[in-house]
C-alpha positions as CSV (number, residue, x, y, z in Angstrom):
1,M,-3.7,53.4,-28.7
2,N,-6.8,55.4,-29.5
3,H,-8.6,53.5,-26.8
4,L,-5.9,54.4,-24.2
5,I,-6.5,58.1,-24.7
6,D,-10.2,57.7,-24.2
7,G,-11.6,59.2,-21.0
8,N,-12.4,55.8,-19.6
9,F,-8.7,55.2,-19.0
10,L,-7.8,58.5,-17.4
11,Q,-6.6,58.0,-13.8
12,K,-5.9,60.8,-11.4
13,G,-2.6,60.9,-9.5
14,L,0.7,59.1,-10.1
15,L,1.3,55.4,-10.4
16,N,3.6,55.5,-7.5
17,Q,2.1,52.6,-5.5
18,H,1.9,48.9,-6.2
19,E,-1.8,48.9,-5.6
20,K,-2.4,51.7,-8.1
21,V,-0.4,49.9,-10.8
22,I,-2.4,46.7,-10.2
23,E,-5.7,48.7,-10.4
24,F,-4.6,50.4,-13.6
25,E,-3.6,47.0,-15.2
26,Q,-7.0,45.5,-14.2
27,N,-8.8,48.4,-15.7
28,I,-7.0,48.0,-19.0
29,E,-7.6,44.2,-19.0
30,N,-11.4,44.5,-18.2
31,Q,-12.3,47.4,-20.4
32,L,-9.9,47.0,-23.4
33,I,-8.2,43.6,-23.8
34,I,-11.0,41.2,-22.9
35,P,-13.8,43.0,-24.9
36,H,-11.4,43.3,-27.8
37,I,-10.7,39.5,-27.7
38,E,-14.4,38.7,-27.4
39,S,-15.1,40.8,-30.5
40,I,-12.5,39.2,-32.7
41,V,-14.9,36.6,-34.1
42,E,-17.5,39.2,-35.0
43,E,-14.9,41.5,-36.5
44,I,-13.5,38.6,-38.7
45,R,-17.0,37.8,-39.9
46,K,-17.6,41.4,-40.8
47,Y,-14.3,41.6,-42.6
48,K,-15.1,38.5,-44.7
49,L,-18.5,39.9,-45.5
50,A,-17.1,43.3,-46.6
51,Y,-14.5,41.4,-48.7
52,K,-17.2,39.4,-50.5
53,I,-19.2,42.5,-51.2
54,F,-16.2,44.3,-52.5
55,L,-15.3,41.6,-54.9
56,Q,-18.9,41.3,-56.1
57,E,-18.5,37.7,-57.1
58,N,-21.3,36.4,-59.4
59,D,-20.4,32.7,-59.2
60,E,-23.6,31.0,-58.0
61,Q,-21.6,28.1,-56.4
62,S,-19.5,30.6,-54.5
63,L,-22.6,32.5,-53.5
64,L,-24.2,29.4,-52.1
65,N,-21.0,28.7,-50.0
66,D,-21.1,32.2,-48.6
67,L,-24.7,31.8,-47.7
68,C,-24.1,28.4,-46.0
69,N,-21.1,30.0,-44.1
70,E,-23.5,32.7,-42.9
71,L,-21.4,35.5,-44.6
72,I,-24.3,37.0,-46.5
73,E,-28.1,36.8,-46.5
74,N,-30.6,36.7,-49.3
75,E,-34.1,36.5,-47.8
76,K,-35.8,36.7,-51.2
77,E,-34.1,33.8,-52.7
78,Y,-33.4,31.8,-49.5
79,P,-36.0,32.9,-46.9
80,L,-35.4,30.0,-44.6
81,L,-31.6,30.0,-44.7
82,N,-31.3,32.0,-41.6
83,F,-32.7,29.1,-39.6
84,F,-29.7,27.0,-40.8
85,N,-26.6,26.9,-38.7
86,V,-23.2,25.8,-39.8
87,T,-22.2,24.4,-36.4
88,T,-18.8,22.6,-36.0
89,I,-19.6,21.2,-32.5
90,N,-18.9,17.7,-33.7
91,Q,-15.4,18.7,-34.7
92,V,-14.5,20.9,-31.7
93,N,-12.6,19.6,-28.6
94,T,-15.1,21.0,-26.2
95,M,-12.7,20.9,-23.2
96,K,-10.1,23.0,-25.1
97,D,-12.7,25.4,-26.4
98,F,-14.2,25.7,-22.9
99,H,-10.8,26.3,-21.3
100,R,-10.0,28.9,-23.9
101,K,-13.2,30.8,-23.3
102,L,-12.8,30.5,-19.6
103,Q,-9.5,32.3,-19.7
104,L,-11.3,35.4,-21.1
105,I,-13.6,35.7,-18.2
106,P,-12.5,38.4,-15.7
107,N,-12.0,37.2,-12.1
108,V,-12.8,33.7,-13.1
109,D,-11.2,32.3,-9.9
110,K,-13.8,34.2,-7.9
111,K,-16.8,33.8,-10.1
112,Y,-16.3,30.1,-10.9
113,P,-13.7,28.8,-8.3
114,M,-14.3,25.1,-8.7
115,I,-14.3,25.2,-12.5
116,N,-11.1,27.2,-12.5
117,F,-9.4,24.9,-9.9
118,L,-10.2,21.8,-11.8
119,I,-9.4,23.1,-15.2
120,Q,-5.9,24.1,-14.2
121,R,-4.8,20.5,-13.5
122,Y,-7.5,18.8,-15.5
123,H,-5.2,16.1,-17.0
124,D,-3.8,15.3,-13.5
125,Y,-7.3,14.9,-12.0
126,L,-8.3,12.5,-14.8
127,N,-6.1,9.9,-13.0
128,I,-8.4,9.8,-10.0
129,Q,-10.8,7.5,-11.8
130,F,-8.2,4.8,-12.1
131,L,-7.5,4.5,-8.3
132,Y,-10.2,1.9,-7.5
133,P,-9.1,-0.9,-9.8
134,I,-5.5,-0.5,-8.6
135,V,-6.5,-0.6,-4.9
136,M,-8.8,-3.6,-5.5
137,F,-6.0,-5.6,-7.1
138,T,-3.3,-4.8,-4.4
139,N,-5.8,-5.6,-1.7
140,Y,-6.4,-9.0,-3.3
141,L,-2.7,-9.7,-3.4
142,I,-2.3,-8.8,0.3
143,E,-5.2,-11.1,1.2
144,K,-3.9,-13.9,-0.9
145,L,-0.1,-13.8,-0.1
146,D,0.0,-12.3,3.4
147,Y,2.6,-14.4,5.4
148,R,2.5,-16.9,2.5
149,I,5.4,-15.8,0.4
150,T,9.0,-15.1,1.3
151,R,10.7,-11.8,0.4
152,K,13.3,-13.7,-1.6
153,H,10.7,-15.6,-3.5
154,A,8.6,-12.5,-4.3
155,S,11.7,-10.6,-5.5
156,K,12.6,-13.3,-8.0
157,K,9.2,-14.6,-9.3
158,M,7.2,-12.8,-12.0
159,I,3.5,-12.0,-11.6
160,S,2.6,-14.7,-14.1
161,E,4.5,-17.3,-12.1
162,I,2.6,-16.6,-8.8
163,L,-0.9,-15.8,-10.0
164,F,-3.2,-17.5,-12.5
165,N,-2.4,-21.0,-11.3
166,D,-5.0,-21.6,-8.6
167,S,-8.7,-22.3,-8.5
168,D,-9.4,-18.5,-8.2
169,Y,-8.2,-18.0,-11.8
170,A,-11.4,-16.3,-12.9
171,I,-11.3,-13.8,-10.0
172,V,-7.7,-12.9,-10.3
173,S,-7.8,-12.6,-14.1
174,Q,-10.6,-10.1,-13.9
175,L,-8.9,-8.1,-11.1
176,Y,-5.6,-8.1,-13.0
177,S,-7.3,-7.0,-16.2
178,N,-9.0,-4.1,-14.5
179,F,-5.7,-3.2,-12.8
180,I,-3.4,-3.4,-15.8
181,H,-5.7,-1.3,-18.0
182,S,-6.0,1.4,-15.3
183,W,-2.2,1.3,-14.6
184,Y,-1.4,1.9,-18.3
185,K,-4.0,4.7,-18.6
186,L,-2.3,6.7,-15.8
187,K,-0.8,10.0,-17.1
188,L,1.5,11.0,-14.3
189,N,4.9,12.5,-15.0
190,E,5.9,12.5,-11.4
191,I,4.7,10.8,-8.2
192,Y,5.5,11.6,-4.6
193,L,6.1,9.8,-1.4
194,D,6.8,12.0,1.6
195,S,9.7,14.2,0.4
196,Q,10.8,11.9,-2.4
197,V,9.9,12.4,-6.1
198,F,9.8,9.6,-8.6
199,K,9.3,9.5,-12.4
200,F,6.3,7.5,-13.5
201,E,7.0,5.6,-16.7
202,H,6.2,2.2,-18.1
203,S,9.2,0.0,-18.7
204,Y,7.4,-2.7,-20.7
205,P,4.4,-2.9,-23.0
206,L,1.1,-3.8,-21.4
207,E,1.1,-7.3,-22.7
208,E,4.6,-8.1,-21.2
209,F,3.9,-6.6,-17.8
210,K,3.0,-9.7,-16.0
211,H,5.8,-11.7,-17.6
212,R,8.6,-9.2,-16.8
213,T,7.5,-7.6,-13.5
214,E,8.4,-9.2,-10.1
215,I,5.4,-9.8,-7.9
216,A,7.3,-7.9,-5.1
217,K,6.7,-4.6,-6.9
218,L,2.9,-5.0,-6.3
219,L,3.1,-6.1,-2.7
220,L,2.7,-3.2,-0.2
221,N,4.7,-3.8,2.9
222,S,6.0,-1.7,5.8
223,S,9.6,-2.7,5.9
224,G,10.8,0.1,3.6
225,D,11.2,-2.3,0.6
226,K,12.2,-0.2,-2.4
227,Q,10.6,-2.7,-4.8
228,C,7.1,-1.6,-3.9
229,I,7.9,2.1,-3.4
230,L,6.6,3.1,-6.9
231,L,3.2,1.5,-6.3
232,L,2.9,3.1,-2.9
233,A,3.9,6.5,-4.2
234,C,1.4,6.2,-7.0
235,L,-1.5,5.3,-4.7
236,K,-0.7,8.2,-2.4
237,T,-0.2,10.7,-5.2
238,I,-3.6,9.9,-6.8
239,A,-5.3,10.0,-3.4
240,Q,-3.8,13.4,-2.7
241,L,-5.2,14.7,-5.9
242,Q,-8.7,14.1,-4.7
243,N,-7.8,15.4,-1.2
244,D,-6.7,18.7,-2.8
245,I,-10.1,19.0,-4.5
246,V,-12.1,18.2,-1.5
247,Q,-10.1,20.5,0.8
248,Y,-10.4,23.4,-1.7
249,F,-14.1,22.9,-2.0
250,H,-14.6,23.1,1.8
251,K,-12.4,26.1,1.9
252,I,-14.4,28.2,-0.6
253,M,-17.7,27.0,0.9
254,N,-16.4,28.1,4.4
255,K,-17.5,24.7,5.8
256,K,-16.6,24.5,9.5
257,H,-16.9,20.7,9.8
258,Q,-14.2,18.5,8.4
259,P,-15.1,16.2,5.5
260,H,-15.3,12.5,6.4
261,A,-12.3,10.4,5.5
262,V,-12.2,6.9,3.9
263,P,-9.1,4.6,4.3
264,L,-7.3,4.3,1.0
265,Q,-7.7,0.6,0.9
266,A,-11.4,0.8,1.6
267,V,-12.2,3.3,-1.1
268,Q,-15.1,2.5,-3.4
269,E,-16.0,3.8,-6.9
270,K,-18.7,6.1,-5.5
271,D,-16.0,7.8,-3.3
272,L,-14.0,9.0,-6.3
273,L,-14.3,12.0,-8.6
274,Y,-14.6,10.8,-12.2
275,L,-13.5,13.4,-14.8
276,D,-13.4,11.5,-18.1
277,K,-15.2,11.5,-21.5
278,N,-18.5,11.0,-19.6
279,F,-17.8,14.3,-17.8
280,N,-17.3,16.1,-21.1
281,S,-20.5,14.5,-22.5
282,K,-22.8,14.8,-19.5
283,I,-21.8,18.2,-18.0
284,L,-20.7,20.1,-21.1
285,V,-22.6,18.8,-24.1
286,D,-25.8,17.6,-22.6
287,N,-26.4,20.1,-19.8
288,A,-24.2,23.2,-20.1
289,L,-23.7,24.4,-23.7
290,T,-25.7,25.6,-26.6
291,I,-25.0,26.8,-30.2
292,N,-25.2,30.5,-30.8
293,Y,-28.2,30.6,-33.0
294,H,-27.8,34.2,-34.1
295,Y,-27.2,34.2,-37.9
296,G,-23.6,34.4,-38.6
297,N,-22.4,33.0,-35.3
298,G,-23.3,29.3,-35.8
299,K,-19.7,28.2,-35.1
300,D,-19.8,29.9,-31.7
301,I,-20.5,27.7,-28.7
302,I,-22.0,29.2,-25.5
303,Y,-21.3,27.6,-22.2
304,D,-23.5,27.9,-19.1
305,N,-20.7,28.4,-16.6
306,E,-23.1,28.8,-13.6
307,E,-24.6,25.5,-14.4
308,I,-21.2,23.8,-14.7
309,E,-20.0,25.3,-11.4
310,F,-23.2,24.2,-9.6
311,M,-22.9,20.6,-11.0
312,L,-19.3,20.3,-10.0
313,R,-20.0,21.5,-6.5
314,D,-22.9,19.1,-6.2
315,Q,-20.7,16.2,-7.1
316,I,-17.7,17.2,-5.0
317,C,-19.7,18.0,-1.8
318,C,-20.3,14.2,-1.3
319,L,-16.7,13.1,-1.8
320,P,-14.6,12.0,1.2
321,L,-11.0,12.7,1.9
322,I,-8.8,9.6,1.4
323,D,-6.7,8.6,4.4
324,T,-3.3,7.5,3.2
325,E,-1.6,7.1,6.6
326,R,-3.4,4.0,8.0
327,L,-2.5,1.3,5.5
328,H,-2.7,-2.5,5.9
329,Y,0.6,-4.0,4.7
330,L,1.6,-7.4,3.5
331,N,3.8,-9.4,5.9
332,Y,6.5,-11.6,4.3
333,Q,6.7,-15.1,5.5
334,F,9.2,-15.9,8.3
335,E,9.9,-12.2,8.9
336,L,9.8,-10.4,12.3
337,Y,7.7,-7.3,12.5
338,D,6.6,-5.4,15.6
339,R,5.6,-7.5,18.6
340,N,1.9,-7.1,18.0
341,T,2.2,-8.3,14.4
342,S,2.6,-12.0,14.6
343,L,0.9,-15.0,13.1
344,I,1.5,-17.0,16.3
345,A,0.0,-14.3,18.5
346,D,-3.0,-14.1,16.2
347,A,-3.4,-17.9,16.3
348,R,-3.3,-18.0,20.1
349,Q,-5.9,-15.3,20.2
350,H,-8.5,-17.2,18.1
351,V,-7.7,-20.8,19.0
352,E,-6.7,-21.9,22.5
353,Q,-3.2,-23.3,22.5
354,N,-1.6,-25.9,24.8
355,L,1.8,-27.5,25.2
356,L,2.5,-30.9,23.7
357,P,2.7,-33.7,26.3
358,A,6.4,-34.4,27.2
359,R,6.3,-37.9,25.8
360,Q,4.7,-36.9,22.6
361,R,7.2,-34.0,22.3
362,D,10.2,-36.4,22.6
363,E,8.7,-38.7,19.9
364,L,8.1,-35.8,17.6
365,T,11.7,-34.6,18.1
366,S,12.9,-37.9,17.0
367,L,10.6,-38.0,13.9
368,I,11.6,-34.5,12.8
369,N,15.3,-35.2,13.2
370,D,14.8,-38.0,10.6
371,I,13.3,-35.9,7.9
372,S,15.3,-33.9,5.3
373,N,16.4,-30.3,5.8
374,D,14.2,-29.1,2.9
375,D,11.2,-30.8,4.4
376,I,11.8,-29.1,7.8
377,F,11.5,-25.7,6.2
378,N,8.5,-26.9,4.1
379,Y,6.8,-27.9,7.4
380,L,7.4,-24.4,8.8
381,G,6.1,-22.8,5.6
382,L,3.0,-25.0,5.7
383,L,2.3,-24.2,9.3
384,D,2.8,-20.5,8.6
385,Y,0.3,-20.8,5.8
386,T,-2.2,-22.5,8.1
387,F,-1.8,-19.8,10.7
388,T,-3.2,-17.3,8.2
389,Y,-6.5,-19.2,8.2
390,L,-6.9,-19.6,11.9
391,H,-8.1,-16.1,12.5
392,H,-11.3,-16.9,10.6
393,F,-12.3,-19.6,13.2
394,E,-13.2,-19.8,16.8
395,H,-12.0,-22.5,19.2
396,K,-15.3,-24.4,19.2
397,H,-15.1,-24.9,15.4
398,V,-11.6,-26.4,15.3
399,E,-10.8,-28.0,18.6
400,M,-11.4,-31.6,17.5
401,L,-9.6,-31.3,14.1
402,T,-6.0,-32.4,13.5
403,I,-3.8,-30.0,11.6
404,G,-4.0,-32.2,8.5
405,K,-7.8,-32.3,8.6
406,F,-8.0,-28.6,9.1
407,I,-5.9,-27.9,6.0
408,E,-8.0,-30.3,3.9
409,K,-11.3,-28.8,5.1
410,H,-10.6,-25.1,5.4
411,I,-7.7,-24.2,3.1
412,H,-9.0,-24.0,-0.4
413,F,-6.1,-22.2,-2.1
414,K,-3.3,-24.6,-1.7
415,M,-0.7,-22.6,-3.6
416,G,2.8,-24.1,-3.2
417,I,1.6,-26.7,-0.6
418,N,3.1,-30.2,-0.9
419,N,0.3,-32.6,-0.8
420,N,2.5,-35.3,0.7
421,L,3.1,-33.1,3.7
422,I,-0.7,-32.7,4.3
423,R,-1.1,-36.4,4.7
424,D,2.1,-36.8,6.8
425,S,1.6,-38.7,10.0
426,I,2.8,-35.8,12.1
427,L,0.1,-33.4,10.8
428,M,-2.6,-36.1,10.8
429,T,-2.0,-36.9,14.5
430,I,-1.3,-33.5,16.0
431,Y,-4.4,-31.5,16.9
432,I,-4.8,-27.8,16.1
433,E,-4.5,-26.8,19.7
434,H,-0.9,-27.9,19.6
435,I,0.0,-26.2,16.3
436,V,2.1,-23.4,17.9
437,D,4.1,-25.7,20.1
438,L,4.7,-28.0,17.1
439,Y,5.9,-25.0,15.1
440,Q,8.3,-23.9,17.8
441,L,9.6,-27.5,18.2
442,I,10.4,-27.7,14.5
443,E,12.3,-24.4,14.8
444,E,14.4,-25.8,17.6
445,V,15.2,-29.0,15.6
446,A,16.0,-26.8,12.6
447,F,18.5,-24.9,14.6
448,E,20.4,-28.0,15.7
449,K,20.3,-29.8,12.4
450,I,20.9,-26.8,10.0
451,L,21.7,-23.5,11.6
452,R,24.1,-24.0,14.4
453,H,26.9,-25.3,12.1
454,N,26.3,-22.6,9.5
455,I,26.6,-19.8,12.1
456,E,29.8,-21.3,13.5
457,Q,31.3,-21.6,10.1
458,H,30.0,-18.7,8.1
459,S,28.5,-16.0,10.4
460,S,31.4,-14.2,11.8
461,E,29.2,-11.1,12.5
462,M,27.5,-13.2,15.3
463,L,30.8,-14.4,16.8
464,V,31.9,-11.0,18.2
465,G,34.6,-9.9,20.5
466,P,37.4,-11.6,22.5
467,M,36.6,-14.3,25.1
468,N,36.5,-12.0,28.1
469,E,34.1,-9.6,26.4
470,Q,31.9,-12.5,25.5
471,N,31.9,-13.8,29.0
472,N,31.0,-10.3,30.3
473,V,28.0,-10.2,27.9
474,I,26.8,-13.6,29.1
475,D,27.2,-12.7,32.8
476,Q,25.2,-9.5,32.3
477,F,22.5,-11.3,30.4
478,I,22.1,-13.9,33.1
479,D,22.1,-11.3,35.9
480,M,19.2,-9.5,34.2
481,T,17.2,-12.6,33.2
482,S,17.2,-16.0,34.8
483,G,19.5,-14.8,37.6
484,K,17.4,-11.8,38.5
485,L,15.6,-12.3,41.9
486,T,12.4,-10.6,40.8
487,I,12.0,-12.3,37.5
488,S,9.0,-14.5,36.9
489,S,9.3,-18.0,38.2
490,R,8.7,-19.5,34.8
491,L,11.8,-17.7,33.4
492,K,14.3,-18.8,36.1
493,D,15.0,-22.0,34.2
494,L,17.9,-21.7,31.7
495,C,16.3,-24.3,29.4
496,C,13.4,-22.0,28.5
497,W,15.9,-19.2,27.5
498,I,18.0,-21.6,25.5
499,R,15.0,-22.9,23.5
500,M,13.7,-19.3,23.0
501,L,17.1,-18.2,21.6
502,K,17.2,-21.1,19.2
503,R,13.8,-20.0,17.8
504,L,15.0,-16.4,17.6
505,L,18.1,-17.4,15.6
506,V,16.0,-19.5,13.2
507,R,13.6,-16.6,12.5
508,I,16.3,-14.0,11.9
509,S,18.2,-16.4,9.7
510,M,15.2,-16.4,7.3
511,N,14.6,-12.7,7.6
512,I,16.6,-10.1,5.7
513,N,15.1,-7.0,7.3
514,F,16.7,-7.3,10.7
515,I,19.6,-5.2,12.1
516,L,22.2,-7.0,14.1
517,D,22.9,-3.8,16.2
518,D,19.3,-3.7,17.4
519,P,19.0,-4.2,21.2
520,L,18.2,-7.9,22.0
521,Q,15.4,-6.7,24.4
522,I,13.3,-5.8,21.4
523,Y,13.2,-9.4,20.3
524,V,13.2,-11.4,23.5
525,S,10.2,-9.4,24.8
526,R,8.0,-10.8,22.0
527,V,5.6,-13.3,23.4
528,D,5.4,-15.2,20.1
529,L,9.0,-16.3,20.7
530,W,8.0,-18.0,23.9
531,T,6.0,-21.1,24.6
532,V,2.3,-20.7,25.3
533,D,2.7,-20.8,29.0
534,V,4.7,-17.6,29.1
535,T,2.7,-14.4,29.2
536,T,3.3,-10.7,28.8
537,I,3.4,-10.4,32.6
538,D,6.4,-12.8,32.5
539,T,8.2,-11.0,29.7
540,D,7.7,-7.7,31.5
541,S,9.6,-9.0,34.5
542,F,13.0,-8.5,32.9
543,H,14.9,-5.9,30.9
544,I,18.1,-6.5,29.1
545,P,20.5,-3.5,28.7
546,D,20.5,-1.9,25.2
547,H,24.3,-2.6,24.7
548,I,23.5,-6.3,24.6
549,Q,22.4,-6.6,21.0
550,L,21.0,-9.1,18.5
551,K,24.4,-10.0,17.3
552,H,25.2,-11.3,20.8
553,A,22.3,-13.9,20.6
554,F,24.4,-16.9,19.5
555,I,27.2,-16.2,22.0
556,I,24.7,-15.9,24.8
557,L,23.1,-19.2,23.7
558,K,26.4,-21.0,23.8
559,G,27.1,-19.5,27.2
560,L,23.8,-20.6,28.6
561,E,24.3,-24.1,27.3
562,T,27.7,-24.2,29.0
563,R,26.2,-23.0,32.3
564,R,23.4,-25.6,32.0
565,K,25.9,-28.4,31.4
566,Y,28.0,-27.3,34.3
567,T,24.9,-27.2,36.6
568,E,23.8,-30.6,35.4
569,F,27.3,-32.0,36.0
570,R,27.5,-30.6,39.5
571,Q,24.0,-31.9,40.3
572,H,25.0,-35.3,38.9
573,S,28.3,-35.2,40.9
574,N,26.4,-34.3,44.1
575,V,24.0,-37.2,43.6
576,S,26.9,-39.6,43.0
577,A,28.7,-38.3,46.1
578,Q,25.7,-38.6,48.2
579,S,25.1,-42.2,46.9
580,F,28.8,-43.1,47.6
581,D,28.6,-41.7,51.1
582,S,25.4,-43.6,51.7
583,E,27.1,-46.8,50.6
584,Q,30.1,-46.2,52.8
585,S,28.0,-45.5,55.8
586,S,26.1,-48.8,55.3
587,A,29.4,-50.7,55.0
588,T,30.8,-49.4,58.3
589,T,27.6,-49.8,60.3
590,P,28.0,-52.8,62.7
591,I,25.6,-55.7,62.3
């Protein structure tokens, strides 16, 4: 209170404005509170010294302790003792001590903005260093399992059941080890994805993680799968922590140009800010602090705040923003994504595809009809797996290989592949240029052997409406497709529509992320559902009204089959009638 009545604190006028109150508070803080706090250590030392002198202790051992603790001096008896410091730097948590002293600096946010910004969320920013191992492992999983695992399989199988069984054991073990140690070092209470907030906690001990965690939880995909949402939110939250730092740096430096950005999945170790024990050691201990060598202040540590601020800026100025929007996702096997995301479309782009000869197609149909239902789906899975390797090759490298030879030569990781299928006569005789047509042929056979009966018996959602409503849908569909005058000539034949709808129904039957109320146009406009001779120009020549939906596909298929049979019957009847008339004419002609 004596300080408050000192002339330094007198202020003319009334404190009747908010700005004057703030100015008065800052004046008290800068001239009274902070200097008083800074003097506490010295005042305590003086008090201890006065206390010792007052007691006039004669115990030599006690006297020696006081000398070592820099409480008193005796230059006659101990002339060199003032060169001895009782430092406790090895016992002090330098970050906590640094943070405590930083709070005593007036206007620290203006004097040392980067130090102040980082120290406020220091423990959050420690998590940035663990981003790289997590990204590397998830990238590897996408590369290894893209289009090669079904959603159902991924949601039931544990990590240990899918990984660690192939020839890449050494690679995956190292990547997993780096990932799991980083994952369990993360100290995040909450993570964020768009407007959603999730708690981040570990359900199992580190050693049990791979045995009790489904592989689906580590597979980033774009279908809104909730199983991987924790991983996605974690990646984006950590990336945003670095983005906040980089953006703040450019703001205080008044930089006009935008910092460069690196895609999240392409981030490298050099792109990340590392604030760990090395940061404490290198920046604080090695380069930016010293002991107070004034006798009596040996336990006091002096920090070079200007040096720390400069070193932080020097490190942050090279860091990029991390782009979390453009992500490469895993595609589950057999599932339909947007029309540009398709294994078949990708295979056609890299390896020229042709239709099977009609005779060979008939022979294959007969062979496929004789194999078991399980093997039919195993064939589809194997060909899907093969498609994922075709984008690494150009046509000139694979045109003379059969599918079987291609698999033997170029697919090294044969996870889940049945070796008997590889050596099957079908795959050993069909060339890679026919792989798409073979795949689509197997889909058509699968529909007839397996799916048609199941839909008729168990899929009431695809048998919609009374008969007159079904007929109206069929008529409208034909009017806008094969019956349309301006449609491409390739699509006027009902057979091509029938075969396409069979393939569509097979694909959606193996896919859990489709919506039956979606417009059918979205699906039938996909070129990967059509044979190789149908192009985007052909698919752009029709448009099906939005009220004709995916759930109508089976009803339309049956309607088209009925129309085709009726047309064939009429054609056969006309031929028979013409033949009968010809015979009658010959019989009545005079000789």
